[in-house]
C-alpha positions in Angstrom: 10.4 14.3 -9.1 8.5 11.5 -10.7 10.4 8.9 -8.6 9.5 10.9 -5.4 5.8 11.0 -6.3 5.8 7.3 -7.1 7.4 6.5 -3.7 4.9 8.7 -1.9 2.0 7.0 -3.7 3.0 3.5 -3.1 1.0 1.5 -0.5 2.8 0.9 2.7 1.7 -1.6 5.2 3.9 -0.9 8.2 5.5 -3.4 10.5 3.6 -6.1 12.4 4.6 -5.8 16.1 7.2 -3.1 15.8 8.5 -3.4 19.3 9.9 -7.0 18.9 11.6 -6.0 15.7 13.2 -3.0 17.4 14.5 -5.3 20.1 16.0 -7.7 17.6 17.7 -4.8 15.7 19.1 -3.3 18.9 20.3 -6.7 20.1 22.1 -7.3 16.7 23.7 -3.9 16.8 24.8 -4.2 20.5 26.2 -7.7 20.1 28.0 -6.6 16.9 29.6 -3.6 18.5 30.6 -5.7 21.5 32.1 -8.3 19.2 34.1 -5.7 17.3 35.6 -4.3 20.4 36.4 -7.7 21.9 37.9 -9.1 18.8 40.1 -6.0 18.4 41.3 -6.6 21.9 41.9 -10.3 21.0 39.5 -11.5 23.7 37.9 -14.9 23.3 34.5 -13.6 24.2 34.5 -11.7 20.9 33.8 -14.9 19.0 30.8 -15.6 21.2 29.5 -12.1 20.8 29.9 -12.4 17.0 27.9 -15.6 16.9 25.2 -13.9 19.0 25.1 -10.9 16.6 24.8 -13.2 13.6 22.0 -15.1 15.3 20.1 -12.0 16.2 20.7 -10.6 12.8 19.1 -13.7 11.3 16.1 -13.3 13.5 15.8 -9.6 12.6 16.2 -10.4 8.9 13.5 -13.1 8.8 11.1 -10.8 10.8 11.6 -7.9 8.5 11.2 -10.0 5.4 8.0 -11.6 6.7 6.3 -8.4 7.7 7.3 -6.4 4.6 7.2 -9.0 1.8 6.6 -12.5 2.9 3.1 -12.1 4.3 1.9 -10.5 1.0 3.2 -13.4 -1.1 1.7 -16.0 1.3 -1.7 -14.3 1.5 -1.8 -13.8 -2.2 -1.4 -17.6 -2.6 -4.0 -18.4 0.1 -6.6 -16.1 -1.4 -6.0 -17.4 -4.9 -6.7 -20.9 -3.5 -10.2 -19.8 -2.5 -11.1 -19.5 -6.1 -13.3 -16.5 -5.5 -15.9 -15.6 -8.1 -15.4 -11.9 -7.4 -18.9 -11.3 -6.0 -18.2 -12.4 -2.4 -18.7 -10.3 0.8 -15.5 -10.7 2.9 -14.6 -9.6 6.4 -11.0 -9.0 7.5 -10.6 -9.1 11.3 -7.8 -6.8 12.5 -7.1 -5.4 9.1 -4.5 -2.9 10.1 -3.1 -0.9 7.2 -4.8 -3.2 4.7 -2.2 -5.8 3.5 -4.7 -8.7 3.6 -7.7 -6.5 3.0 -6.4 -5.2 -0.3 -5.0 -8.6 -1.3 -8.6 -9.8 -1.2 -10.0 -6.7 -2.8 -7.9 -7.1 -5.9 -9.7 -10.4 -6.5 -13.2 -8.9 -6.3 -15.4 -7.4 -8.9 -18.8 -6.6 -7.6 -18.0 -8.0 -4.1 -16.7 -6.0 -1.1 -14.3 -6.6 1.7 -14.8 -4.9 5.1 -11.8 -4.3 7.4 -12.4 -4.1 11.1 -9.8 -2.9 13.5 -9.3 -1.0 16.8 -6.3 0.8 15.2 -3.7 0.2 17.9 -0.2 1.3 16.9 1.5 -1.2 19.2 0.0 -4.0 17.0 1.3 -2.5 13.8 3.4 0.6 13.1 1.3 3.6 11.9 -1.9 1.6 12.3 -4.7 4.1 11.6 -7.9 4.1 9.6 -6.5 6.9 7.5 -3.4 4.8 6.6 -5.6 1.9 5.4 -7.8 4.3 3.4 -4.7 5.9 1.8 -3.4 2.4 0.8 -6.8 1.6 -0.8 -6.8 4.9 -2.6 -3.3 4.4 -4.1 -4.2 0.9 -5.2 -7.4 2.1 -6.8 -9.5 -0.2 -4.6 -11.5 2.2 -2.6 -14.8 1.1 -4.1 -14.2 -2.5 -3.1 -13.5 -1.9 0.6 -15.0 -0.4 3.7 -13.5 0.2 7.1 -15.1 -0.2 10.5 -13.8 0.6 14.0 -14.9 -2.3 16.2 -14.2 -5.1 18.6 -13.6 -8.7 17.3 -15.4 -10.0 20.4 -18.6 -8.1 19.5 -18.8 -7.8 15.7 -21.3 -5.1 14.6 -22.7 -7.3 11.8 -25.8 -9.4 11.3 -25.7 -13.2 11.4 -24.6 -14.8 8.1 -23.4 -11.6 6.5 -20.1 -12.8 4.9 -18.9 -15.5 2.5 -15.4 -15.4 3.9 -13.7 -14.2 7.1 -9.9 -13.7 7.1 -7.5 -12.6 9.8 -3.8 -12.2 10.1 -1.8 -11.8 13.3 -4.7 -10.2 15.1 -6.6 -12.7 17.3 -3.6 -13.3 19.6 -3.7 -9.6 20.5 -6.8 -10.3 22.5 -5.5 -10.8 26.1 -7.6 -13.7 27.5 -8.3 -17.1 26.1 -12.0 -16.8 26.8 -12.2 -13.6 24.8 -10.2 -15.1 21.9 -12.8 -17.9 21.9 -15.5 -15.3 21.8 -13.9 -13.7 18.8 -13.9 -17.1 17.0 -17.5 -17.7 17.8 -18.3 -14.2 16.5 -16.4 -15.0 13.3 -18.5 -18.1 12.7 -21.7 -16.2 13.6 -21.3 -13.7 10.8 -20.3 -16.4 8.2 -23.0 -17.6 5.9 -23.6 -21.4 5.7 -20.7 -22.9 3.8 -18.6 -19.8 4.4 -14.9 -20.1 5.0 -12.6 -18.9 7.7 -8.8 -18.3 7.2 -6.9 -17.3 10.3 -3.2 -16.9 10.3 -1.3 -16.6 13.6 1.9 -17.6 15.3 0.3 -18.3 18.7 -2.6 -20.3 20.0 -3.4 -21.9 16.7 -4.2 -25.4 18.1 -6.5 -23.7 20.7 -8.2 -21.8 17.9 -8.8 -25.1 16.0 -10.2 -26.8 19.2 -12.6 -23.9 19.8 -13.8 -23.9 16.2 -14.5 -27.6 16.4 -16.4 -27.2 19.7 -18.4 -24.4 18.1 -19.6 -26.7 15.2 -17.2 -25.7 12.5 -16.3 -28.3 9.9 -13.1 -29.1 7.9 -11.0 -27.5 10.6 -7.3 -27.8 9.9 -4.0 -26.2 11.0 -1.0 -26.0 8.7 2.3 -24.1 8.7 2.7 -21.4 6.1 6.5 -21.8 5.5 9.7 -19.8 5.8 8.3 -16.7 4.1 6.4 -15.8 7.3 9.0 -16.7 10.0 8.7 -13.7 12.4 12.2 -14.2 13.9 12.8 -17.8 13.0 11.0 -21.1 12.5 10.0 -21.2 16.2 7.7 -18.2 15.5 6.3 -18.8 12.1 2.8 -18.3 11.0 0.3 -21.2 10.7 -3.1 -21.0 9.0 -6.2 -22.2 10.7 -9.0 -23.0 8.2 -12.6 -23.9 8.8 -16.0 -24.0 7.1 -19.4 -23.1 8.6 -21.9 -25.9 8.2 
């Protein structure tokens, strides 16, 4: 019974983009089954199907590791590198079930991190405000977080409200390039002078960097985050865009 209670009370952050992972798992299973049948019948195509199954299995494995474990390790490293004092006000854009939100919250004392999301399940499995609050509760971090339902393109916060803005795999969910640019301008607007932006994504990162530079951000840089956040392989790995508000 103690083990069951512990399992129920552990924070769970869901799967980023559950549909692509489901496709990879189904492809692995289908190719594997086809390979088994073909190899049993001594057909040459069986070897090709087996190679395909192994490849899709590799993609599914990297995706699952990245979304369950890798992103937590990488974001822990990135937040530690900020050398927070613990008093900061932080905004997490597209916070989902709270993986990055709570990574930041653990490093705060009197500060607070606000998570903003529109709570769409297609972006993250089980993505609800209630799930994020539950994770904060079981991590004993409820007093260091707040949650807001909102739009990244029209942030409901005053200018210069935050010391740090973070975001992980969220901005690319905005359909149009113009609106993604608006979200970045909004992120800069709510940053205080000298405030820092960390935006991790697997798409559009160079465009994000260009927009930030055009909007006046300083120290804009893009760098890959490594194999721990390969969502299906190195061709879809996360990169971090960093910038500072003048």
